[in-house]
PDB file of N, H, CA, C and O in Angstrom:
ATOM      1  N   MET A   1       2.966  26.685  38.584  1.00  0.00           N
ATOM      2  CA  MET A   1       2.019  27.597  39.192  1.00  0.00           C
ATOM      3  C   MET A   1       1.797  28.755  38.219  1.00  0.00           C
ATOM      4  O   MET A   1       2.735  29.224  37.576  1.00  0.00           O
ATOM      5  N   THR A   2       0.568  29.200  38.119  1.00  0.00           N
ATOM      6  H   THR A   2      -0.195  28.819  38.642  1.00  0.00           H
ATOM      7  CA  THR A   2       0.211  30.314  37.258  1.00  0.00           C
ATOM      8  C   THR A   2       0.119  31.581  38.088  1.00  0.00           C
ATOM      9  O   THR A   2      -0.468  31.579  39.169  1.00  0.00           O
ATOM     10  N   LYS A   3       0.693  32.652  37.591  1.00  0.00           N
ATOM     11  H   LYS A   3       1.170  32.654  36.712  1.00  0.00           H
ATOM     12  CA  LYS A   3       0.613  33.940  38.289  1.00  0.00           C
ATOM     13  C   LYS A   3      -0.560  34.723  37.736  1.00  0.00           C
ATOM     14  O   LYS A   3      -0.843  34.692  36.538  1.00  0.00           O
ATOM     15  N   ILE A   4      -1.246  35.434  38.642  1.00  0.00           N
ATOM     16  H   ILE A   4      -1.016  35.459  39.615  1.00  0.00           H
ATOM     17  CA  ILE A   4      -2.335  36.322  38.233  1.00  0.00           C
ATOM     18  C   ILE A   4      -2.148  37.664  38.932  1.00  0.00           C
ATOM     19  O   ILE A   4      -1.400  37.780  39.903  1.00  0.00           O
ATOM     20  N   SER A   5      -2.829  38.648  38.427  1.00  0.00           N
ATOM     21  H   SER A   5      -3.437  38.553  37.638  1.00  0.00           H
ATOM     22  CA  SER A   5      -2.830  39.961  39.045  1.00  0.00           C
ATOM     23  C   SER A   5      -4.286  40.292  39.359  1.00  0.00           C
ATOM     24  O   SER A   5      -5.171  40.091  38.527  1.00  0.00           O
ATOM     25  N   ALA A   6      -4.522  40.798  40.558  1.00  0.00           N
ATOM     26  H   ALA A   6      -3.803  40.961  41.234  1.00  0.00           H
ATOM     27  CA  ALA A   6      -5.890  41.129  40.943  1.00  0.00           C
ATOM     28  C   ALA A   6      -5.906  42.426  41.728  1.00  0.00           C
ATOM     29  O   ALA A   6      -4.998  42.708  42.510  1.00  0.00           O
ATOM     30  N   ALA A   7      -6.942  43.204  41.511  1.00  0.00           N
ATOM     31  H   ALA A   7      -7.680  42.975  40.875  1.00  0.00           H
ATOM     32  CA  ALA A   7      -7.134  44.434  42.277  1.00  0.00           C
ATOM     33  C   ALA A   7      -8.117  44.132  43.397  1.00  0.00           C
ATOM     34  O   ALA A   7      -9.200  43.600  43.153  1.00  0.00           O
ATOM     35  N   LEU A   8      -7.739  44.470  44.628  1.00  0.00           N
ATOM     36  H   LEU A   8      -6.859  44.902  44.827  1.00  0.00           H
ATOM     37  CA  LEU A   8      -8.589  44.238  45.789  1.00  0.00           C
ATOM     38  C   LEU A   8      -8.924  45.559  46.461  1.00  0.00           C
ATOM     39  O   LEU A   8      -8.093  46.466  46.500  1.00  0.00           O
ATOM     40  N   PRO A   9     -10.143  45.673  46.993  1.00  0.00           N
ATOM     41  CA  PRO A   9     -10.451  46.857  47.791  1.00  0.00           C
ATOM     42  C   PRO A   9      -9.508  46.895  49.002  1.00  0.00           C
ATOM     43  O   PRO A   9      -9.101  45.848  49.507  1.00  0.00           O
ATOM     44  N   ALA A  10      -9.169  48.076  49.455  1.00  0.00           N
ATOM     45  H   ALA A  10      -9.500  48.927  49.045  1.00  0.00           H
ATOM     46  CA  ALA A  10      -8.212  48.244  50.552  1.00  0.00           C
ATOM     47  C   ALA A  10      -8.626  47.478  51.803  1.00  0.00           C
ATOM     48  O   ALA A  10      -7.779  46.880  52.467  1.00  0.00           O
ATOM     49  N   ASP A  11      -9.924  47.488  52.137  1.00  0.00           N
ATOM     50  H   ASP A  11     -10.612  47.974  51.598  1.00  0.00           H
ATOM     51  CA  ASP A  11     -10.362  46.791  53.351  1.00  0.00           C
ATOM     52  C   ASP A  11     -10.198  45.279  53.231  1.00  0.00           C
ATOM     53  O   ASP A  11      -9.858  44.618  54.212  1.00  0.00           O
ATOM     54  N   LEU A  12     -10.434  44.725  52.048  1.00  0.00           N
ATOM     55  H   LEU A  12     -10.711  45.262  51.251  1.00  0.00           H
ATOM     56  CA  LEU A  12     -10.257  43.285  51.838  1.00  0.00           C
ATOM     57  C   LEU A  12      -8.777  42.914  51.914  1.00  0.00           C
ATOM     58  O   LEU A  12      -8.413  41.897  52.505  1.00  0.00           O
ATOM     59  N   HIS A  13      -7.945  43.734  51.322  1.00  0.00           N
ATOM     60  H   HIS A  13      -8.241  44.559  50.842  1.00  0.00           H
ATOM     61  CA  HIS A  13      -6.499  43.490  51.383  1.00  0.00           C
ATOM     62  C   HIS A  13      -6.009  43.517  52.827  1.00  0.00           C
ATOM     63  O   HIS A  13      -5.213  42.672  53.236  1.00  0.00           O
ATOM     64  N   SER A  14      -6.482  44.479  53.584  1.00  0.00           N
ATOM     65  H   SER A  14      -7.129  45.165  53.251  1.00  0.00           H
ATOM     66  CA  SER A  14      -6.100  44.602  54.984  1.00  0.00           C
ATOM     67  C   SER A  14      -6.501  43.355  55.776  1.00  0.00           C
ATOM     68  O   SER A  14      -5.716  42.844  56.574  1.00  0.00           O
ATOM     69  N   ARG A  15      -7.706  42.877  55.557  1.00  0.00           N
ATOM     70  H   ARG A  15      -8.344  43.293  54.909  1.00  0.00           H
ATOM     71  CA  ARG A  15      -8.169  41.659  56.244  1.00  0.00           C
ATOM     72  C   ARG A  15      -7.339  40.454  55.830  1.00  0.00           C
ATOM     73  O   ARG A  15      -7.031  39.594  56.655  1.00  0.00           O
ATOM     74  N   LEU A  16      -6.977  40.390  54.554  1.00  0.00           N
ATOM     75  H   LEU A  16      -7.227  41.088  53.883  1.00  0.00           H
ATOM     76  CA  LEU A  16      -6.145  39.292  54.058  1.00  0.00           C
ATOM     77  C   LEU A  16      -4.762  39.326  54.704  1.00  0.00           C
ATOM     78  O   LEU A  16      -4.229  38.285  55.088  1.00  0.00           O
ATOM     79  N   VAL A  17      -4.188  40.506  54.822  1.00  0.00           N
ATOM     80  H   VAL A  17      -4.621  41.352  54.509  1.00  0.00           H
ATOM     81  CA  VAL A  17      -2.885  40.664  55.479  1.00  0.00           C
ATOM     82  C   VAL A  17      -2.972  40.220  56.939  1.00  0.00           C
ATOM     83  O   VAL A  17      -2.087  39.519  57.430  1.00  0.00           O
ATOM     84  N   ASP A  18      -4.032  40.627  57.629  1.00  0.00           N
ATOM     85  H   ASP A  18      -4.750  41.197  57.230  1.00  0.00           H
ATOM     86  CA  ASP A  18      -4.213  40.229  59.034  1.00  0.00           C
ATOM     87  C   ASP A  18      -4.312  38.717  59.170  1.00  0.00           C
ATOM     88  O   ASP A  18      -3.676  38.125  60.042  1.00  0.00           O
ATOM     89  N   ARG A  19      -5.108  38.092  58.310  1.00  0.00           N
ATOM     90  H   ARG A  19      -5.625  38.573  57.602  1.00  0.00           H
ATOM     91  CA  ARG A  19      -5.261  36.628  58.363  1.00  0.00           C
ATOM     92  C   ARG A  19      -3.945  35.927  58.072  1.00  0.00           C
ATOM     93  O   ARG A  19      -3.623  34.919  58.701  1.00  0.00           O
ATOM     94  N   ALA A  20      -3.184  36.456  57.121  1.00  0.00           N
ATOM     95  H   ALA A  20      -3.446  37.275  56.610  1.00  0.00           H
ATOM     96  CA  ALA A  20      -1.895  35.851  56.776  1.00  0.00           C
ATOM     97  C   ALA A  20      -0.938  35.929  57.972  1.00  0.00           C
ATOM     98  O   ALA A  20      -0.243  34.961  58.280  1.00  0.00           O
ATOM     99  N   ARG A  21      -0.906  37.072  58.635  1.00  0.00           N
ATOM    100  H   ARG A  21      -1.470  37.859  58.386  1.00  0.00           H
ATOM    101  CA  ARG A  21      -0.041  37.221  59.821  1.00  0.00           C
ATOM    102  C   ARG A  21      -0.431  36.227  60.913  1.00  0.00           C
ATOM    103  O   ARG A  21       0.424  35.577  61.513  1.00  0.00           O
ATOM    104  N   GLU A  22      -1.738  36.122  61.159  1.00  0.00           N
ATOM    105  H   GLU A  22      -2.433  36.651  60.671  1.00  0.00           H
ATOM    106  CA  GLU A  22      -2.234  35.206  62.192  1.00  0.00           C
ATOM    107  C   GLU A  22      -1.869  33.753  61.884  1.00  0.00           C
ATOM    108  O   GLU A  22      -1.609  32.968  62.796  1.00  0.00           O
ATOM    109  N   ALA A  23      -1.852  33.403  60.607  1.00  0.00           N
ATOM    110  H   ALA A  23      -2.064  34.041  59.867  1.00  0.00           H
ATOM    111  CA  ALA A  23      -1.554  32.035  60.189  1.00  0.00           C
ATOM    112  C   ALA A  23      -0.063  31.822  59.923  1.00  0.00           C
ATOM    113  O   ALA A  23       0.360  30.721  59.568  1.00  0.00           O
ATOM    114  N   ASP A  24       0.731  32.883  60.098  1.00  0.00           N
ATOM    115  H   ASP A  24       0.387  33.777  60.387  1.00  0.00           H
ATOM    116  CA  ASP A  24       2.176  32.836  59.865  1.00  0.00           C
ATOM    117  C   ASP A  24       2.506  32.359  58.452  1.00  0.00           C
ATOM    118  O   ASP A  24       3.321  31.458  58.255  1.00  0.00           O
ATOM    119  N   ARG A  25       1.844  32.992  57.470  1.00  0.00           N
ATOM    120  H   ARG A  25       1.182  33.724  57.630  1.00  0.00           H
ATOM    121  CA  ARG A  25       2.145  32.694  56.074  1.00  0.00           C
ATOM    122  C   ARG A  25       2.072  33.970  55.255  1.00  0.00           C
ATOM    123  O   ARG A  25       1.606  35.004  55.734  1.00  0.00           O
ATOM    124  N   SER A  26       2.532  33.889  54.025  1.00  0.00           N
ATOM    125  H   SER A  26       2.911  33.049  53.636  1.00  0.00           H
ATOM    126  CA  SER A  26       2.531  35.059  53.145  1.00  0.00           C
ATOM    127  C   SER A  26       1.100  35.385  52.714  1.00  0.00           C
ATOM    128  O   SER A  26       0.197  34.556  52.819  1.00  0.00           O
ATOM    129  N   VAL A  27       0.924  36.594  52.235  1.00  0.00           N
ATOM    130  H   VAL A  27       1.658  37.268  52.150  1.00  0.00           H
ATOM    131  CA  VAL A  27      -0.386  37.004  51.724  1.00  0.00           C
ATOM    132  C   VAL A  27      -0.754  36.120  50.532  1.00  0.00           C
ATOM    133  O   VAL A  27      -1.911  35.726  50.386  1.00  0.00           O
ATOM    134  N   SER A  28       0.212  35.813  49.695  1.00  0.00           N
ATOM    135  H   SER A  28       1.152  36.133  49.814  1.00  0.00           H
ATOM    136  CA  SER A  28      -0.039  34.954  48.545  1.00  0.00           C
ATOM    137  C   SER A  28      -0.515  33.570  48.987  1.00  0.00           C
ATOM    138  O   SER A  28      -1.468  33.032  48.422  1.00  0.00           O
ATOM    139  N   ALA A  29       0.136  32.999  49.986  1.00  0.00           N
ATOM    140  H   ALA A  29       0.910  33.436  50.445  1.00  0.00           H
ATOM    141  CA  ALA A  29      -0.265  31.684  50.497  1.00  0.00           C
ATOM    142  C   ALA A  29      -1.652  31.758  51.127  1.00  0.00           C
ATOM    143  O   ALA A  29      -2.459  30.844  50.952  1.00  0.00           O
ATOM    144  N   GLU A  30      -1.935  32.821  51.848  1.00  0.00           N
ATOM    145  H   GLU A  30      -1.280  33.564  51.990  1.00  0.00           H
ATOM    146  CA  GLU A  30      -3.248  32.979  52.473  1.00  0.00           C
ATOM    147  C   GLU A  30      -4.333  33.101  51.412  1.00  0.00           C
ATOM    148  O   GLU A  30      -5.423  32.552  51.569  1.00  0.00           O
ATOM    149  N   LEU A  31      -4.042  33.811  50.348  1.00  0.00           N
ATOM    150  H   LEU A  31      -3.157  34.257  50.220  1.00  0.00           H
ATOM    151  CA  LEU A  31      -4.994  33.953  49.250  1.00  0.00           C
ATOM    152  C   LEU A  31      -5.261  32.598  48.596  1.00  0.00           C
ATOM    153  O   LEU A  31      -6.405  32.285  48.267  1.00  0.00           O
ATOM    154  N   ARG A  32      -4.215  31.793  48.405  1.00  0.00           N
ATOM    155  H   ARG A  32      -3.286  32.047  48.672  1.00  0.00           H
ATOM    156  CA  ARG A  32      -4.405  30.449  47.840  1.00  0.00           C
ATOM    157  C   ARG A  32      -5.301  29.606  48.747  1.00  0.00           C
ATOM    158  O   ARG A  32      -6.184  28.898  48.263  1.00  0.00           O
ATOM    159  N   VAL A  33      -5.077  29.680  50.053  1.00  0.00           N
ATOM    160  H   VAL A  33      -4.360  30.255  50.446  1.00  0.00           H
ATOM    161  CA  VAL A  33      -5.901  28.918  51.006  1.00  0.00           C
ATOM    162  C   VAL A  33      -7.357  29.370  50.908  1.00  0.00           C
ATOM    163  O   VAL A  33      -8.260  28.537  50.842  1.00  0.00           O
ATOM    164  N   ALA A  34      -7.589  30.671  50.900  1.00  0.00           N
ATOM    165  H   ALA A  34      -6.855  31.348  50.954  1.00  0.00           H
ATOM    166  CA  ALA A  34      -8.955  31.204  50.853  1.00  0.00           C
ATOM    167  C   ALA A  34      -9.661  30.780  49.564  1.00  0.00           C
ATOM    168  O   ALA A  34     -10.828  30.388  49.592  1.00  0.00           O
ATOM    169  N   ILE A  35      -8.964  30.858  48.451  1.00  0.00           N
ATOM    170  H   ILE A  35      -8.016  31.176  48.428  1.00  0.00           H
ATOM    171  CA  ILE A  35      -9.562  30.457  47.177  1.00  0.00           C
ATOM    172  C   ILE A  35      -9.830  28.959  47.167  1.00  0.00           C
ATOM    173  O   ILE A  35     -10.898  28.517  46.743  1.00  0.00           O
ATOM    174  N   ARG A  36      -8.859  28.178  47.636  1.00  0.00           N
ATOM    175  H   ARG A  36      -7.991  28.537  47.981  1.00  0.00           H
ATOM    176  CA  ARG A  36      -9.023  26.722  47.676  1.00  0.00           C
ATOM    177  C   ARG A  36     -10.244  26.346  48.531  1.00  0.00           C
ATOM    178  O   ARG A  36     -11.033  25.490  48.131  1.00  0.00           O
ATOM    179  N   GLU A  37     -10.402  26.973  49.694  1.00  0.00           N
ATOM    180  H   GLU A  37      -9.761  27.668  50.018  1.00  0.00           H
ATOM    181  CA  GLU A  37     -11.540  26.680  50.567  1.00  0.00           C
ATOM    182  C   GLU A  37     -12.860  27.085  49.915  1.00  0.00           C
ATOM    183  O   GLU A  37     -13.857  26.371  50.016  1.00  0.00           O
ATOM    184  N   HIS A  38     -12.854  28.222  49.256  1.00  0.00           N
ATOM    185  H   HIS A  38     -12.044  28.803  49.174  1.00  0.00           H
ATOM    186  CA  HIS A  38     -14.072  28.692  48.588  1.00  0.00           C
ATOM    187  C   HIS A  38     -14.474  27.736  47.472  1.00  0.00           C
ATOM    188  O   HIS A  38     -15.642  27.364  47.359  1.00  0.00           O
ATOM    189  N   VAL A  39     -13.514  27.341  46.653  1.00  0.00           N
ATOM    190  H   VAL A  39     -12.565  27.644  46.744  1.00  0.00           H
ATOM    191  CA  VAL A  39     -13.805  26.437  45.538  1.00  0.00           C
ATOM    192  C   VAL A  39     -14.264  25.078  46.054  1.00  0.00           C
ATOM    193  O   VAL A  39     -15.179  24.481  45.487  1.00  0.00           O
ATOM    194  N   ALA A  40     -13.645  24.584  47.113  1.00  0.00           N
ATOM    195  H   ALA A  40     -12.901  25.068  47.574  1.00  0.00           H
ATOM    196  CA  ALA A  40     -14.018  23.286  47.680  1.00  0.00           C
ATOM    197  C   ALA A  40     -15.443  23.305  48.231  1.00  0.00           C
ATOM    198  O   ALA A  40     -16.102  22.266  48.272  1.00  0.00           O
ATOM    199  N   ALA A  41     -15.918  24.458  48.648  1.00  0.00           N
ATOM    200  H   ALA A  41     -15.383  25.302  48.615  1.00  0.00           H
ATOM    201  CA  ALA A  41     -17.258  24.571  49.220  1.00  0.00           C
ATOM    202  C   ALA A  41     -18.349  24.592  48.153  1.00  0.00           C
ATOM    203  O   ALA A  41     -19.534  24.503  48.475  1.00  0.00           O
ATOM    204  N   GLN A  42     -17.957  24.709  46.895  1.00  0.00           N
ATOM    205  H   GLN A  42     -16.995  24.781  46.634  1.00  0.00           H
ATOM    206  CA  GLN A  42     -18.933  24.757  45.812  1.00  0.00           C
ATOM    207  C   GLN A  42     -19.373  23.346  45.439  1.00  0.00           C
ATOM    208  O   GLN A  42     -18.594  22.404  45.580  1.00  0.00           O
ATOM    209  N   PRO A  43     -20.607  23.183  44.966  1.00  0.00           N
ATOM    210  CA  PRO A  43     -21.068  21.867  44.534  1.00  0.00           C
ATOM    211  C   PRO A  43     -20.201  21.323  43.393  1.00  0.00           C
ATOM    212  O   PRO A  43     -19.643  22.088  42.606  1.00  0.00           O
ATOM    213  N   ALA A  44     -20.100  20.011  43.316  1.00  0.00           N
ATOM    214  H   ALA A  44     -20.553  19.389  43.955  1.00  0.00           H
ATOM    215  CA  ALA A  44     -19.258  19.365  42.303  1.00  0.00           C
ATOM    216  C   ALA A  44     -19.707  19.676  40.882  1.00  0.00           C
ATOM    217  O   ALA A  44     -18.884  19.688  39.966  1.00  0.00           O
ATOM    218  N   ASN A  45     -20.998  19.929  40.683  1.00  0.00           N
ATOM    219  H   ASN A  45     -21.666  19.919  41.427  1.00  0.00           H
ATOM    220  CA  ASN A  45     -21.487  20.206  39.335  1.00  0.00           C
ATOM    221  C   ASN A  45     -21.222  21.638  38.897  1.00  0.00           C
ATOM    222  O   ASN A  45     -21.545  22.015  37.770  1.00  0.00           O
ATOM    223  N   GLY A  46     -20.644  22.425  39.771  1.00  0.00           N
ATOM    224  H   GLY A  46     -20.383  22.118  40.686  1.00  0.00           H
ATOM    225  CA  GLY A  46     -20.305  23.801  39.429  1.00  0.00           C
ATOM    226  C   GLY A  46     -21.470  24.773  39.508  1.00  0.00           C
ATOM    227  O   GLY A  46     -21.296  25.976  39.316  1.00  0.00           O
ATOM    228  N   LYS A  47     -22.649  24.255  39.790  1.00  0.00           N
ATOM    229  H   LYS A  47     -22.790  23.277  39.946  1.00  0.00           H
ATOM    230  CA  LYS A  47     -23.818  25.134  39.872  1.00  0.00           C
ATOM    231  C   LYS A  47     -23.997  25.594  41.303  1.00  0.00           C
ATOM    232  O   LYS A  47     -23.994  24.791  42.236  1.00  0.00           O
ATOM    233  N   ARG A  48     -24.154  26.897  41.460  1.00  0.00           N
ATOM    234  H   ARG A  48     -24.157  27.549  40.702  1.00  0.00           H
ATOM    235  CA  ARG A  48     -24.361  27.468  42.798  1.00  0.00           C
ATOM    236  C   ARG A  48     -25.822  27.772  42.994  1.00  0.00           C
ATOM    237  O   ARG A  48     -26.573  27.985  42.042  1.00  0.00           O
ATOM    238  N   GLU A  49     -26.205  27.788  44.247  1.00  0.00           N
ATOM    239  H   GLU A  49     -25.595  27.615  45.020  1.00  0.00           H
ATOM    240  CA  GLU A  49     -27.562  28.209  44.578  1.00  0.00           C
ATOM    241  C   GLU A  49     -27.679  29.700  44.279  1.00  0.00           C
ATOM    242  O   GLU A  49     -26.748  30.456  44.556  1.00  0.00           O
ATOM    243  N   PRO A  50     -28.801  30.133  43.721  1.00  0.00           N
ATOM    244  CA  PRO A  50     -28.954  31.571  43.475  1.00  0.00           C
ATOM    245  C   PRO A  50     -28.956  32.349  44.788  1.00  0.00           C
ATOM    246  O   PRO A  50     -29.448  31.878  45.813  1.00  0.00           O
ATOM    247  N   LYS A  51     -28.396  33.543  44.725  1.00  0.00           N
ATOM    248  H   LYS A  51     -27.996  33.926  43.892  1.00  0.00           H
ATOM    249  CA  LYS A  51     -28.390  34.395  45.912  1.00  0.00           C
ATOM    250  C   LYS A  51     -29.817  34.836  46.213  1.00  0.00           C
ATOM    251  O   LYS A  51     -30.595  35.153  45.313  1.00  0.00           O
ATOM    252  N   LYS A  52     -30.139  34.848  47.507  1.00  0.00           N
ATOM    253  H   LYS A  52     -29.507  34.590  48.238  1.00  0.00           H
ATOM    254  CA  LYS A  52     -31.441  35.320  47.914  1.00  0.00           C
ATOM    255  C   LYS A  52     -31.410  36.835  47.987  1.00  0.00           C
ATOM    256  O   LYS A  52     -30.496  37.427  48.560  1.00  0.00           O
ATOM    257  N   LYS A  53     -32.421  37.451  47.398  1.00  0.00           N
ATOM    258  H   LYS A  53     -33.164  36.971  46.933  1.00  0.00           H
ATOM    259  CA  LYS A  53     -32.505  38.908  47.414  1.00  0.00           C
ATOM    260  C   LYS A  53     -32.976  39.385  48.775  1.00  0.00           C
ATOM    261  O   LYS A  53     -33.920  38.851  49.357  1.00  0.00           O
ATOM    262  N   GLU A  54     -32.296  40.395  49.258  1.00  0.00           N
ATOM    263  H   GLU A  54     -31.529  40.828  48.786  1.00  0.00           H
ATOM    264  CA  GLU A  54     -32.685  40.999  50.532  1.00  0.00           C
ATOM    265  C   GLU A  54     -33.931  41.845  50.330  1.00  0.00           C
ATOM    266  O   GLU A  54     -34.039  42.550  49.327  1.00  0.00           O
ATOM    267  N   PRO A  55     -34.879  41.787  51.270  1.00  0.00           N
ATOM    268  CA  PRO A  55     -36.055  42.660  51.146  1.00  0.00           C
ATOM    269  C   PRO A  55     -35.643  44.111  51.301  1.00  0.00           C
ATOM    270  O   PRO A  55     -34.741  44.438  52.073  1.00  0.00           O
ATOM    271  N   ARG A  56     -36.306  44.965  50.565  1.00  0.00           N
ATOM    272  H   ARG A  56     -37.038  44.700  49.938  1.00  0.00           H
ATOM    273  CA  ARG A  56     -35.963  46.391  50.623  1.00  0.00           C
ATOM    274  C   ARG A  56     -36.805  47.112  51.608  1.00  0.00           C
ATOM    275  O   ARG A  56     -36.650  48.321  51.785  1.00  0.00           O
TER     276      ARG A  56
END
């Protein structure tokens, strides 16, 4: 396993901690699950749909 260091906004960290508690796992394990789910949701070719710009 490779270790990384990441800076998260306080509100995102708080939500991650809450989700980890609800799932009865560590914050590190919850982060792995979230990343794994995000990566799995991406197309196999690695190309993402462009973000749609919000009207101003």
